[in-house]
C-alpha positions in Angstrom: 32.3 -176.4 43.7 32.3 -173.1 45.6 29.3 -172.9 48.1 27.2 -169.7 48.5 28.8 -169.1 51.8 32.2 -169.6 50.5 31.5 -167.1 47.8 30.4 -164.4 50.1 33.4 -165.1 52.5 35.9 -164.8 49.6 34.0 -161.9 48.2 34.1 -160.0 51.7 38.0 -160.6 52.2 38.8 -159.5 48.7 36.9 -156.4 49.0 38.3 -155.5 52.4 41.9 -156.2 51.1 41.3 -154.1 48.0 42.0 -157.3 45.8 39.8 -156.7 42.6 40.8 -160.1 41.1 39.3 -162.0 44.1 36.1 -160.3 43.3 35.8 -160.1 39.4 35.6 -163.7 39.0 32.3 -163.9 41.1 30.5 -161.0 39.4 27.5 -161.3 37.3 28.6 -160.8 33.6 26.3 -157.7 33.6 28.1 -156.0 36.4 30.8 -153.5 36.0 34.2 -154.4 37.4 35.3 -150.6 37.2 32.4 -149.7 39.5 33.3 -152.4 42.0 37.1 -151.3 41.7 35.9 -147.6 42.6 34.0 -148.9 45.7 36.8 -151.2 47.1 39.7 -148.8 46.7 37.5 -145.8 48.1 36.9 -147.8 51.2 40.3 -149.3 51.3 41.8 -145.7 51.4 39.3 -144.6 54.0 40.2 -147.5 56.5 44.1 -146.4 55.9 43.2 -142.9 56.6 40.9 -143.8 59.7 43.8 -146.2 61.1 46.5 -143.3 60.6 44.3 -141.0 62.5 43.8 -143.4 65.3 47.6 -143.8 65.8 48.5 -140.2 65.6 50.4 -140.3 68.5 52.9 -142.6 67.0 53.3 -140.6 63.8 56.4 -138.8 65.1 58.0 -141.7 66.9 57.5 -144.9 64.6 59.2 -145.0 61.3 57.0 -146.1 58.1 53.8 -145.8 60.2 51.9 -145.7 56.9 53.6 -148.6 55.4 52.9 -150.7 58.7 49.2 -149.6 58.4 49.0 -150.8 54.8 50.6 -154.2 55.8 48.1 -154.5 58.5 45.3 -153.9 56.3 46.6 -156.3 53.6 47.2 -158.9 56.2 44.0 -158.5 58.3 40.8 -157.8 56.4 38.2 -155.7 58.4 36.0 -158.3 60.1 32.1 -158.1 60.0 30.7 -155.8 62.4 34.1 -154.3 63.5 33.8 -150.6 64.3 36.4 -148.1 63.5 37.7 -148.2 67.2 37.9 -151.8 67.4 40.1 -151.9 64.1 42.3 -149.0 65.4 42.8 -151.1 68.7 43.6 -154.2 66.8 46.1 -152.4 64.7 47.9 -151.3 67.8 47.9 -154.6 69.2 49.1 -156.2 65.9 51.9 -153.4 65.9 53.1 -154.2 69.3 53.4 -157.9 68.2 55.9 -156.9 65.4 58.6 -157.1 68.1 60.8 -154.0 66.8 59.4 -151.2 69.0 61.5 -149.6 71.6 60.3 -148.8 75.2 59.6 -145.2 74.3 57.4 -146.2 71.2 55.6 -148.8 73.3 54.7 -146.1 75.8 53.2 -144.0 72.7 51.3 -147.0 71.7 49.8 -148.1 74.9 48.9 -144.4 75.4 47.1 -144.5 72.1 45.4 -147.6 73.0 44.2 -146.0 76.2 42.7 -143.0 74.4 40.7 -145.4 72.0 39.6 -147.2 75.1 38.6 -143.9 76.6 36.6 -142.9 73.5 34.6 -146.3 73.8 33.8 -145.7 77.5 32.8 -142.0 76.9 30.4 -143.2 73.9 28.9 -145.9 76.2 28.5 -143.5 79.1 27.8 -140.0 77.8 25.2 -139.1 80.5 27.7 -140.0 83.1 30.5 -138.0 81.5 28.0 -135.0 81.4 27.0 -135.3 85.1 30.5 -135.7 86.4 31.7 -132.6 84.5 28.8 -130.6 85.9 30.1 -131.5 89.3 33.7 -130.9 88.6 32.7 -127.3 87.3 32.2 -126.5 91.0 35.5 -127.5 92.3 36.8 -123.9 92.9 34.0 -123.3 95.2 33.7 -126.5 97.0 37.5 -127.5 97.4 38.1 -124.6 100.1 35.4 -126.4 102.1 36.8 -129.8 101.8 38.5 -131.5 104.7 38.5 -134.7 106.8 35.1 -133.8 108.5 33.5 -132.3 105.4 30.0 -133.7 104.4 30.7 -133.3 100.7 30.4 -136.5 98.6 33.6 -137.5 96.6 32.9 -138.7 93.0 35.4 -140.6 90.7 35.4 -139.6 87.1 33.6 -142.5 85.3 35.4 -141.8 82.0 38.8 -143.0 82.8 41.3 -145.9 82.2 44.7 -147.4 83.3 47.8 -148.2 81.6 51.5 -148.5 82.6 54.3 -146.4 81.0 57.8 -147.9 81.0 59.8 -144.6 80.3 59.4 -140.9 81.2 59.0 -140.3 77.2 55.4 -138.9 78.0 55.9 -138.2 81.7 58.0 -135.6 83.9 61.6 -136.8 83.9 61.5 -137.0 87.7 58.7 -139.7 87.6 59.7 -143.1 88.5 59.2 -146.0 85.9 57.4 -148.2 85.3 54.6 -145.9 86.4 50.9 -146.7 86.8 48.8 -143.8 84.8 45.4 -142.9 84.6 44.0 -141.4 81.4 40.6 -139.5 81.8 38.1 -137.3 80.2 38.4 -133.4 81.4 35.8 -131.4 79.7 36.1 -132.3 76.1 39.9 -133.3 76.2 41.8 -136.1 77.6 44.4 -136.0 80.5 47.1 -138.4 81.6 48.5 -138.3 85.0 50.6 -140.8 87.2 48.3 -142.6 89.9 50.0 -143.8 92.9 48.7 -147.0 94.7 46.6 -144.7 97.3 44.8 -143.2 94.3 44.3 -146.4 92.7 42.5 -147.9 95.7 40.4 -144.7 96.3 39.2 -144.9 92.5 38.3 -148.5 92.7 36.5 -148.0 96.2 34.3 -144.9 94.7 33.7 -147.0 91.5 30.7 -148.7 92.9 29.3 -145.7 94.8 30.3 -142.0 95.5 31.2 -141.7 99.4 31.4 -139.0 101.9 35.1 -138.6 103.1 34.2 -139.8 106.4 32.8 -143.1 104.9 35.9 -143.3 102.5 38.2 -143.2 105.2 36.1 -145.7 107.3 36.2 -148.2 104.4 39.7 -147.6 103.6 41.6 -148.6 106.8 44.9 -149.5 105.1 45.3 -145.6 104.2 45.9 -142.7 106.7 43.0 -140.3 106.8 45.5 -137.4 105.9 46.6 -139.3 102.9 43.0 -139.9 101.6 42.2 -136.2 102.1 45.3 -135.2 100.2 44.7 -137.7 97.3 41.1 -136.5 97.1 42.1 -133.0 96.9 44.9 -133.6 94.2 42.3 -135.6 92.2 39.8 -132.8 92.2 42.2 -130.3 91.2 43.1 -132.3 88.1 39.6 -133.7 87.2 39.8 -137.2 88.1 37.5 -136.6 91.1 34.7 -134.3 91.9 32.8 -133.1 94.9 29.0 -132.8 95.3 
């Protein structure tokens, strides 16, 4: 005999997969199968549309993307408490395991995953994003004053994440691959840039606390002072760092 818990689990999985037959046998005779069908099919279609929008970067490079989304939805019902972003990232992980993507397609996939991750970071730290963008808006005024002896404080963009590209499909042709890439928020958009080892080290140092350039030089003995200044200047220009 099916337990109440099993009944709920079976119903949830059937509804998430748009399988009406898995629900109809569990309905009260007074309930309408047609109403349940409309509800299930509506949510099913919305999930597919949402996943396609979250994989938009792959639309022109991965064949039969919608068919793959449908296969994923049928194989993996939406779990309880899943959000749209976690479902989108889980689809991209699933797609990566299919084993038939080229390196260029994989670069588009990891870039899309980084964008979804960045959206999550931004939602969790909206205030940090606003504060950083206010500081960055002063770059044209403050950058000319910046040098190795400046008292200006260096801040790193809190809305950022890193990934690795295997090809130059999303980079300049002269970039060397595999390339460490940082994806970060700039105003209300996202930017992508290759980041060298020096930039990674400086970002990690500034993660815990903003520092004056003299302090940054002091705590980074493995890096030349002029290299640190150059990295900060370039990073401020692009929106990865700000001065204040």
